[in-house]
C-alpha positions as CSV (number, residue, x, y, z in Angstrom):
1,M,-4.6,6.0,46.0
2,T,-8.2,6.2,44.9
3,A,-7.6,9.7,43.4
4,H,-4.6,8.4,41.5
5,V,-6.7,5.5,40.0
6,E,-9.5,7.9,39.1
7,A,-7.1,10.3,37.4
8,R,-5.5,7.5,35.4
9,T,-9.0,6.2,34.4
10,D,-10.0,9.7,33.3
11,S,-6.9,10.0,31.2
12,V,-7.5,6.7,29.5
13,E,-11.1,7.6,28.5
14,P,-10.1,10.4,26.0
15,E,-7.6,8.0,24.3
16,R,-10.4,5.4,23.9
17,G,-12.7,8.1,22.6
18,A,-10.1,9.2,20.1
19,R,-9.6,5.6,18.9
20,R,-13.4,5.2,18.5
21,L,-13.7,8.4,16.6
22,L,-10.8,7.5,14.3
23,D,-12.2,4.1,13.7
24,R,-15.6,5.6,12.8
25,A,-14.0,8.2,10.5
26,G,-12.0,5.4,8.8
27,R,-15.1,3.3,8.2
28,I,-16.9,6.3,6.8
29,R,-14.0,7.0,4.4
30,E,-13.9,3.4,3.3
31,L,-17.7,3.4,2.7
32,G,-17.3,6.6,0.7
33,V,-14.6,5.1,-1.5
34,G,-16.8,2.0,-2.0
35,L,-19.8,4.1,-2.9
36,V,-17.8,6.2,-5.5
37,L,-16.5,2.9,-6.9
38,V,-20.1,1.6,-7.4
39,L,-21.2,4.8,-8.9
40,V,-18.3,4.9,-11.4
41,V,-18.9,1.3,-12.5
42,A,-22.7,1.8,-12.8
43,G,-22.3,5.0,-14.8
44,T,-19.9,3.4,-17.2
45,A,-22.1,0.3,-17.5
46,V,-25.0,2.5,-18.6
47,A,-22.8,4.1,-21.3
48,N,-21.2,0.7,-22.3
49,P,-22.9,-2.5,-21.0
50,R,-19.9,-4.6,-22.0
51,F,-17.9,-3.0,-19.2
52,V,-19.6,-5.2,-16.6
53,Q,-19.2,-8.5,-18.5
54,P,-17.3,-11.2,-16.4
55,Q,-14.2,-11.0,-18.5
56,S,-14.1,-7.2,-18.3
57,L,-14.5,-7.3,-14.5
58,R,-11.7,-10.0,-14.2
59,D,-9.4,-7.7,-16.3
60,L,-10.3,-4.8,-14.0
61,L,-9.4,-6.8,-10.9
62,L,-6.2,-8.0,-12.5
63,N,-5.1,-4.5,-13.4
64,A,-5.7,-3.3,-9.9
65,S,-4.1,-6.3,-8.1
66,I,-0.5,-5.3,-8.3
67,I,-1.1,-1.7,-7.2
68,A,-3.4,-3.0,-4.4
69,L,-0.7,-5.4,-3.2
70,L,1.8,-2.6,-3.1
71,T,-0.5,-0.4,-1.0
72,V,-0.3,-3.0,1.8
73,G,3.4,-2.3,2.4
74,Q,2.9,1.4,1.7
75,T,0.1,1.7,4.3
76,I,2.2,0.1,7.0
77,V,4.9,2.7,6.3
78,V,2.6,5.7,6.0
79,V,0.8,5.1,9.3
80,T,4.2,5.5,11.0
81,R,4.4,9.0,9.4
82,N,6.9,7.9,6.8
83,V,6.7,7.1,3.0
84,D,8.4,4.6,0.7
85,L,8.9,6.0,-2.8
86,S,11.1,3.1,-3.9
87,V,8.4,0.5,-4.2
88,G,8.3,0.7,-8.0
89,S,12.0,0.3,-8.4
90,V,12.1,-2.6,-5.9
91,L,9.4,-4.3,-7.9
92,G,11.3,-3.8,-11.1
93,L,14.6,-5.0,-9.6
94,S,13.0,-8.1,-8.0
95,A,11.1,-8.9,-11.2
96,F,14.1,-8.7,-13.5
97,I,16.5,-10.7,-11.2
98,T,13.9,-13.3,-10.4
99,A,13.0,-13.7,-14.1
100,S,16.7,-14.0,-15.1
101,V,17.3,-16.7,-12.4
102,V,14.2,-18.6,-13.4
103,A,15.1,-18.4,-17.1
104,A,18.5,-19.8,-16.3
105,H,17.1,-22.5,-14.0
106,P,13.7,-23.6,-15.4
107,G,13.3,-26.2,-12.7
108,I,12.6,-23.7,-10.0
109,P,8.9,-24.0,-8.9
110,A,6.6,-21.0,-9.0
111,A,6.5,-20.8,-5.2
112,G,10.4,-20.7,-5.1
113,A,10.4,-17.9,-7.7
114,L,8.0,-15.9,-5.6
115,L,10.0,-16.5,-2.5
116,L,13.1,-15.3,-4.3
117,G,11.3,-12.1,-5.2
118,V,10.2,-11.6,-1.6
119,A,13.8,-12.1,-0.4
120,L,15.2,-9.6,-2.9
121,G,12.5,-7.0,-1.9
122,L,13.3,-7.7,1.7
123,V,16.9,-6.8,1.2
124,C,15.9,-3.5,-0.4
125,G,13.5,-2.8,2.4
126,I,16.2,-3.5,5.0
127,V,18.4,-1.0,3.3
128,N,15.7,1.7,3.5
129,G,14.8,0.8,7.1
130,L,18.4,0.9,8.3
131,V,19.0,4.4,6.9
132,V,15.7,5.8,8.1
133,S,15.6,4.3,11.6
134,L,19.2,4.2,12.5
135,G,20.5,7.1,10.5
136,R,17.4,9.2,11.3
137,V,17.3,10.5,7.8
138,P,13.8,11.6,6.5
139,S,12.2,8.7,4.7
140,L,11.2,11.0,1.8
141,V,14.9,11.7,1.1
142,V,16.1,8.1,1.7
143,T,13.5,6.4,-0.5
144,L,13.7,9.0,-3.3
145,G,17.5,8.2,-3.4
146,T,17.0,4.5,-3.3
147,L,14.4,4.8,-6.0
148,Y,17.1,5.8,-8.4
149,V,19.8,3.5,-6.9
150,F,17.6,0.4,-7.3
151,R,16.5,1.4,-10.8
152,G,20.1,2.2,-11.8
153,L,21.2,-1.2,-10.5
154,D,18.3,-2.8,-12.5
155,F,19.5,-1.1,-15.7
156,A,23.1,-2.1,-15.0
157,L,22.2,-5.7,-14.6
158,A,19.9,-5.7,-17.6
159,H,22.4,-4.2,-20.1
160,G,19.5,-3.4,-22.4
161,T,18.2,-7.0,-22.5
162,Q,14.9,-8.4,-21.4
163,V,13.5,-11.8,-20.3
164,N,10.8,-13.0,-22.6
165,A,7.8,-15.2,-21.7
166,A,9.2,-18.0,-23.8
167,D,12.1,-18.2,-21.4
168,L,9.9,-18.8,-18.4
169,P,8.3,-22.1,-17.3
170,Q,4.6,-22.5,-18.0
171,S,3.8,-23.2,-14.4
172,L,5.0,-19.7,-13.4
173,L,3.1,-18.0,-16.3
174,G,0.0,-19.9,-15.3
175,L,0.1,-18.2,-11.9
176,G,-0.3,-14.9,-13.7
177,S,-3.1,-16.0,-16.1
178,G,-4.8,-18.8,-14.3
179,R,-7.9,-18.6,-12.0
180,V,-9.9,-20.7,-9.6
181,L,-13.7,-20.6,-9.7
182,G,-13.4,-17.7,-12.1
183,V,-11.2,-15.6,-9.8
184,P,-7.6,-15.0,-11.0
185,Y,-4.8,-16.3,-8.8
186,L,-3.3,-12.8,-8.6
187,V,-6.5,-11.4,-7.1
188,L,-6.7,-14.2,-4.5
189,I,-3.1,-13.6,-3.5
190,T,-3.7,-9.9,-3.1
191,V,-6.9,-10.5,-1.0
192,V,-5.0,-12.9,1.3
193,V,-2.2,-10.4,1.8
194,V,-4.6,-7.5,2.4
195,V,-6.7,-9.5,5.0
196,A,-3.5,-10.8,6.8
197,A,-2.1,-7.2,7.0
198,A,-5.5,-5.9,8.2
199,L,-5.7,-8.5,11.0
200,Y,-2.2,-7.8,12.0
201,L,-2.6,-4.0,12.3
202,R,-5.9,-4.4,14.1
203,S,-5.3,-7.4,16.4
204,Y,-1.6,-7.4,17.4
205,R,0.1,-5.0,19.8
206,S,3.0,-4.3,17.5
207,G,0.6,-3.4,14.7
208,R,-1.3,-1.0,16.9
209,E,2.0,0.5,18.0
210,L,2.6,1.6,14.4
211,Y,-0.4,3.9,14.7
212,A,0.8,5.2,18.0
213,I,4.2,6.1,16.3
214,G,2.4,7.9,13.5
215,S,0.1,9.8,15.8
216,H,2.9,11.1,18.1
217,P,6.5,9.7,17.7
218,E,7.8,11.4,20.8
219,A,5.0,10.2,23.0
220,A,5.3,6.7,21.6
221,M,9.0,6.7,22.6
222,L,8.2,7.9,26.1
223,A,5.6,5.2,26.4
224,G,8.2,2.6,25.8
225,I,7.4,1.7,22.2
226,P,10.6,0.6,20.3
227,V,10.0,3.3,17.6
228,R,13.2,2.6,15.6
229,R,12.6,-1.1,15.5
230,R,9.0,-0.7,14.4
231,V,9.9,1.8,11.7
232,F,12.7,-0.5,10.5
233,A,10.2,-3.5,10.4
234,A,7.7,-1.4,8.5
235,F,10.2,-0.6,5.7
236,A,11.3,-4.3,5.7
237,V,7.7,-5.4,5.2
238,S,7.2,-2.8,2.5
239,G,10.2,-4.1,0.6
240,A,9.1,-7.7,1.0
241,V,5.7,-6.9,-0.3
242,A,7.2,-5.0,-3.3
243,G,9.4,-8.0,-4.0
244,L,6.3,-10.3,-4.0
245,A,4.6,-7.9,-6.4
246,G,7.7,-8.1,-8.6
247,G,7.4,-11.9,-8.8
248,L,3.7,-11.6,-9.6
249,W,4.5,-8.9,-12.2
250,M,6.8,-11.4,-13.9
251,A,4.1,-14.0,-13.8
252,R,1.4,-11.6,-15.1
253,Y,3.3,-10.1,-18.0
254,G,6.0,-12.6,-18.9
255,T,8.3,-10.2,-20.6
256,V,10.4,-8.3,-18.1
257,D,13.0,-5.5,-18.7
258,A,14.7,-2.9,-16.5
259,A,11.8,-0.5,-16.9
260,A,9.3,-2.7,-15.2
261,G,7.3,-0.9,-12.5
262,T,8.5,2.6,-13.5
263,G,6.2,5.3,-12.0
264,L,4.2,2.9,-9.9
265,E,5.3,4.6,-6.6
266,L,3.2,7.6,-7.4
267,Q,0.1,5.5,-8.2
268,V,0.6,3.6,-5.0
269,V,0.9,6.8,-2.8
270,A,-2.2,8.2,-4.6
271,A,-4.2,5.0,-3.9
272,V,-3.2,5.0,-0.3
273,V,-4.2,8.6,0.3
274,V,-7.4,8.3,-1.7
275,G,-8.2,5.1,0.3
276,G,-8.2,7.1,3.6
277,V,-4.8,6.6,5.0
278,A,-3.6,9.9,6.6
279,I,-0.5,11.1,4.8
280,F,0.7,12.5,8.2
281,G,0.4,9.1,9.8
282,G,-1.6,7.6,12.7
283,S,-4.8,6.5,10.9
284,G,-6.0,4.5,7.9
285,S,-6.3,0.8,6.9
286,V,-5.0,-1.5,4.3
287,L,-8.6,-2.3,3.2
288,G,-9.2,1.4,2.5
289,A,-5.9,1.6,0.6
290,A,-6.8,-1.5,-1.5
291,L,-10.2,0.1,-2.3
292,G,-8.3,3.3,-3.3
293,A,-6.2,1.3,-5.7
294,L,-9.3,-0.4,-7.1
295,L,-11.0,2.9,-7.5
296,L,-8.2,4.6,-9.3
297,S,-7.7,1.6,-11.6
298,T,-11.4,1.5,-12.3
299,I,-11.6,5.2,-13.1
300,T,-8.7,4.8,-15.6
301,S,-10.4,1.8,-17.3
302,C,-13.7,3.7,-17.4
303,L,-12.1,6.8,-19.0
304,I,-10.4,4.6,-21.6
305,V,-13.8,2.9,-22.4
306,L,-15.4,6.2,-22.7
307,G,-12.7,7.5,-25.0
308,V,-11.4,10.2,-22.6
309,P,-7.9,11.5,-23.5
310,A,-5.0,10.3,-21.3
311,F,-4.3,13.9,-20.1
312,W,-7.7,14.0,-18.4
313,Q,-7.1,10.6,-16.8
314,Q,-4.0,12.0,-15.0
315,A,-5.8,15.2,-14.2
316,I,-8.7,13.3,-12.6
317,T,-6.3,11.2,-10.5
318,G,-4.5,14.3,-9.3
319,A,-7.8,15.9,-8.4
320,L,-8.9,12.9,-6.4
321,L,-5.6,13.0,-4.6
322,L,-6.0,16.7,-3.7
323,A,-9.6,16.0,-2.6
324,A,-8.5,13.1,-0.4
325,I,-5.8,15.2,1.3
326,T,-8.3,18.0,1.9
327,V,-10.9,15.7,3.4
328,D,-8.2,14.1,5.6
329,R,-7.1,17.5,6.9
330,I,-10.7,18.6,7.6
331,V,-11.5,15.3,9.4
332,S,-8.3,15.6,11.5
333,L,-9.2,19.2,12.5
334,R,-12.7,18.2,13.5
335,L,-11.5,15.2,15.4
336,A,-9.0,17.4,17.3
337,A,-11.8,19.8,18.1
338,A,-14.1,17.1,19.3
339,L,-11.5,15.6,21.6
340,R,-10.4,18.9,23.1
341,P,-13.1,19.0,25.8
342,D,-12.3,15.4,26.8
343,R,-8.6,16.3,27.1
344,R,-9.3,19.4,29.2
345,K,-11.5,17.2,31.5
346,A,-8.7,14.7,31.8
347,D,-6.2,17.4,32.6
348,H,-8.5,18.9,35.2
349,H,-8.9,15.5,37.0
350,A,-5.2,14.8,36.8
């Protein structure tokens, strides 16, 4: 009996050590992204002091808020070793349908419009989740297909028309342009969602199980974790967050057509990876992903201020993505090497 307890204790220690190492590596990655962000802002401020004026900083945060919000749902999906490429199309579909409904019924409050966007996004996320979890179809294939399905549905509903800001109530538009104590509402909403998701992933069992699924799906299933249910829930949450982003997109820009959100999915995936979320699942945080979104948005704004051509903006983003994937792979290999002696020790005691 005593030997069994000792063997079980020894087998738990490597897992705790792995978690501590992963947490430490994640914090280092987040600090690295934050340091690069500070250096980029400081360097641009030296070249153009107007870049750090209050209004410029508010615009910078506003430009990053939608992408940062989308990274929350994407992170929850990616840590399970999946990916959601349909978030841009879900945003566009939710934004256009919500804008059309609100334009036809101006009495709908701003909160009701946002809830409608969340509901529409949730339906799209449920479709993705059902096919991936129950159909066991690779998420890359499923969400690439629904990217075009949702966008095609958006264009079919729009029929070449658009909803203008003049058709929307001022209370809703004020949500996109207003601020409290100098901080835009969109930024506050994004911060609340990021903090809530971070607390969930860190403090709740079902949130931690998502990391276990991404680290080793077969082992997670053997451990009794409802893998299919968790993966389904991850895609549902991603869709709901994209729907919320669609409602906020409508409030931010006012004019909405069928092309809203086109191409955002690649920016979101890039932000998630640059922010330290492992593309192969199992590690990362929503805070790091949000910092990645802020960094990429800041770099784009800095390059525009410095007069750098658009081609180089895309090239730098791609280079950052490749660098982040390379660093992630190196860190993963070193962590595996560091943990190998502990695992051998656990196997010996077992």
